[in-house]
Each structure stands twice: as structure tokens, then as C-alpha cells.
C-alpha angles and dihedrals in degrees: 000000000000122000088250093054093046091051094047087050091056089047092050092049092051090047092050089054098058098028098042107015090246100150099165109121093004095120091057090057090071130071114237090251097038119150135203115200134182137195112333088018091278108169110242095173136004126189135026094279098046094046092048089048092051089059094044091049092053096044089049100044106033129062110210108223095181137352136177137170133201142166094049118188130175122184121185129192125172100295103353131071130184120201119187133179145157122240144186123200141176118194143162125234137159093292097050136267123335136193121203138164133189147113136281128209116195125188121197129192126205109226140152088289093051126250114347136176110252101170137015125185119193117197117193115206116229115269115253 
């Protein structure tokens, strides 16, 4: 399997978790020291278990009403890959519907367990 196919397989597994509540194999997608950060580089989750739990929490507690992605870019070096894209989403949570847009930047590392996400940065575009 090519490096690109292997990275895209990890991305697909992560997407299946939050979009379809398919959590099998999700934990293996994250490096043991993975981090998810938001605007201002505020840490949302750190470590494999916390990153996995953040996806499960969203999938369990939010109903996605609409979602689209654009401007995909995947760059792969010997043992590092960077995947970026823009997104728009409408979803329902306890406090009512919400609409957001932004970009994601995901960094993967090739190690003894295959390609794993080591760093995710989520940027939320300012509301109109």
C-alpha cells in the first residue's frame, strides 16, 4: 500500500468515527502523545485516549445537519504527512443549532504502528 493510501485510510477511519459513530480502530489512529489544538493554540485534548474521547463525545452528543469540505491538500514526506482542508458545518447540540466554518490541519507520523495522527489544529472562521 502506498503512503498516500495508508494516510487516507487513517483519515477515513477518523471521519467514520465522528460522522457515523464507527469507533472501531479509532484509538489506533492517534499517536500516544497526540494533541488537538484550537484557536490560539489552546489545547483541546492531549494523548491517545483524550483525542479518541473527543471524537466519541462529539459523535455521541451532536447531530450533524450539514457538512462539506473543500481545498483538500495532502503532502507526504518520508515519515511525515500533512493534510489540510476547509470545512463548513451545521450541527445540533444541547443549546440549539450552530453553524461554523474553518480549516483543519492534521499532521501524521509514520512509526512502528503505521501512520498515526500526532497533531491537529482546528481554526474556526469568524462568524459573519
